[in-house]
C-alpha positions, 0 to 999 in steps of 0.5 A: 313566126308565121306559118309557112307553105306556098308562095305569092300570098300576102299573109301579113297582119295589119296592125291597128283597131277595127270595128266589125258590125252586123245589121239587126235584121238577121233573117229573111223577110216575110216577102222573101220567104213568100217569094221563094215559096211561090217560086217552088210551087210554080215548078209543079205547074203545067207551064213549067213542065212544058219548059222542061220538054225537048230532045235529050242528048244522046251522049255527053262530051266526056267524063271529068274526073272527080278531084276528091277521093271518097271515103273508103269507110263509107263506100264499104258500108254501101257494099254492105247494104247501108248508106252512112252519113253524119250519124244517120243511116238508111238501108239500101234495100228499102230506100227509094228516095221518097220523103221519110223520117230523117234529118233534112241534111241527110235527105239532101246528102242522099238527093245530091248523089254525093255518096257516089264519091264514096262508093267509087272509092270502095272497089272496082267499077264492076263491083260498085256500079250495080249499087249505083245503078240500083239507086239511080233507077229508084231516084228516076222512078220517084223524081225523074218526071215528078217535080218535088222540092225535096229533090228538085231544089236548085242547089240539089240539082246543081250538085247532082249534075256535078256528081252525075257527070264525074261518076257517069260510068257508075250510073250509065254503064247499062243501056237501060239507064243511059237514056233515062239518066240523060233525059233527066239530066237535060230536064234538070239543066233546063230547070236550073236555067230558070231557078238557079238564081232563086236558090238561097244566097251563099253556098246553095246559089253557088251550087246551083250555078255550078250545075248550070255551068257543068251542064253547059260543058257536059251536053253538046250544044251547051255554049249559051247555057255555059255563058249564062251560068258563068254570069250567074256564078260571078254574081253568086260568088260576089254574095257568097264570099267576103273580101278575104275569101271567107264564106258569109255563113262563117262555117268551116264545113261550108268553106270546104264544101265551096272549095270542093264544088269549085274544084269539081267545076274546074275539072269540067273546064279541063275536060273541055280544054278551056281556061277557068273563068277568072271569077271562079279561079279567083274565088278558089284562090281566095277561099283556101287561105281562110280555111287553112287559117282555121287549122290547128297543129294537127292539121285538122280544123278547129270547131266553129259554127257547128263543125267537127274538128275535121281531120287534116287528111280531108283538108289536104285533099280539098286543098290539093283538089283546089289546084294550088297551095297557100299559107294559112290566113292569119287575119281574116277580118271580114270572115272574122277568125284570127290566127295567132301562131308562135313557135309550136303554139297555134291559137284561133279566135272568133273575133266577129259577130255570128253570121246573119240568119239569111246566110246560116242556120244552126249558127253558134254564139261563140264570139271571143272564144278560142281554140289552142294547140301545142304542136300536134296536140290540142289543148283548149277546144270548143265542144263543137259538133252540133247539127253540122257534125252529127245529125243523130244527136239529141236535139237538146244536146245539139242546141246546147252545143251552139251555146256560148257555154259550149265555147271557150269564152266568158258567159254572163248570167248563164246566158248566150252572148247572142240569143239562139232560137229553136228554129236554128236562127239567131236573135239579138245579141252581138252586133259589133266586135272591136279588135286590135291585132299586133305582131312583133319579134317577141310574139303575137297579141289580139285585143277584142271586145263585144257588145252582146251583154250590153243591152241586157246587163250593162257590160261589154266583154273584153278579152286580150290574148298574148302569145310570147316566149317562143309560144311557151307562154299564153297570157289572157285577160277577161274583163266585163266593162260597164257600158250602155244605159242599163242600170248595173248592180251586184249579182250577175254571175259569170263563168270563164270556160276553157274546154280541154281536149280529151287527151288532156289530163287535169288536176287542180293546184292546192291553192285553188288558183291554178291547174296542171294540164298534162297532154298525153304524149305531150308537154305539161302546161301550168294554168294560173289565174289572178282575180278569180278561182279555178274549178274543174267540171265535166265537159264533152267534145265532138270528135272528127266523126261527130261522136261525143267524147267525155272531157273536162273544162276549167271554169273561173267563176264569180259574181260581177260587181257594178264596176265590172271584173278584171280576171288575168290568166296564164298558160305556161309550158313546162319543158 
């Protein structure tokens, strides 16, 4: 009944009930924000400039290979004169790296030099190196000596050093650029020595310390820097990862990114013939199973915290680069995702409060939502996407994709279970989730409850899902249970939403209590409900390239009385 693959990893489900809580303070304090701002302003002082002076290296130890293959499609676009990424583009002919109208995420992608990976995959060195050198020269002209937060942020320098080292033949094949690049790399490393620990906690700080270590391994005489970086990395990883290996932002994309960065860093150690430090190796080993736990039957990711359903090929590439194999983690209690797998049915549920804002921006109010697949076909999905998949989406649409209504769960009074602010942070809402998980020879079940609606409406939402009959039957129960001190009365409307994958054709039954779901090329599923009526509405789904695709959704709607509601539903597969 469990997923297979790898060995030596304990993926047993611990039965019993558990309560997951988060603190009310969800964002950085004013003191933290001011300290970070003052630190960034200090970079421009003459004192900091003096710290960056000194001899630059005449050569590097060696060139570590990039363990992850780039996307030929994106590299080919660069050969045609354009850098494409997540719905945005810039013409190479006119781009000089100076700030311009684009999303912060696209600017960071360009500044990090991550595009070198895609360019490298697009053709032989003699064809792609001129583009790499042109862009590198422009960056040196804009920021090689001028310190600016848009280019010198610690996490950006960390990534830049990793990519410059792995793709040094592309940017230093000419004598004209070799010395300026080596000089800039040495200055960036000195900058990181003092600023890596000032990067935002979580993935940014891990990226910054990765750059410190990489510089220590690349530049001759860097042993003291390497040791300094390894101590900093150990501290950064302790903050960035939960005990079960899930990243604190709860973002699948950031989980992939973290594994990818550490996999690159592993190649630096291998280049020098050194053993990977235990904290880094342990972090890689712990981070892979939670990522795999979010995959569905097609091998791609389910959509959480603004992520698109990244296809299985990219997931396989990340896992291969990590250097190991593992089973999908079925019960990530700290990270908060639960995976139910019986027969050909896979179901992933969000069983934790949203991430705190100090670790995540543009997070989603998705508590108790789920996605489901039947073999290689997706059946129930979340809309997904948002700013984590397509930066060119209209801001109103990107904001709507973060809402509870954009996820396959219950919505009360057309409001989010956790408030969503326009600046990307989250407000009040879910502070605790109670879960109970059971596994036996007959199937898999999960019982979840959250308090996101208690303070405003006097109801907690409880959802129970059971997969049985060899994966051919999924039974669910959604309840609104009176709780808290708030006076309850009639009139609070609710909607239980089941967003369908684009390949699913849906038709309502004549009695209004069900629907037929036919997967194109797959099976027929029958949906039935007791305690409510089923409607069919339009929806959309963000695909693996961040493009909105029209689809449909099932909606069980009604009005919650003072004593709450109890709605039962079932999905049954017809052979």
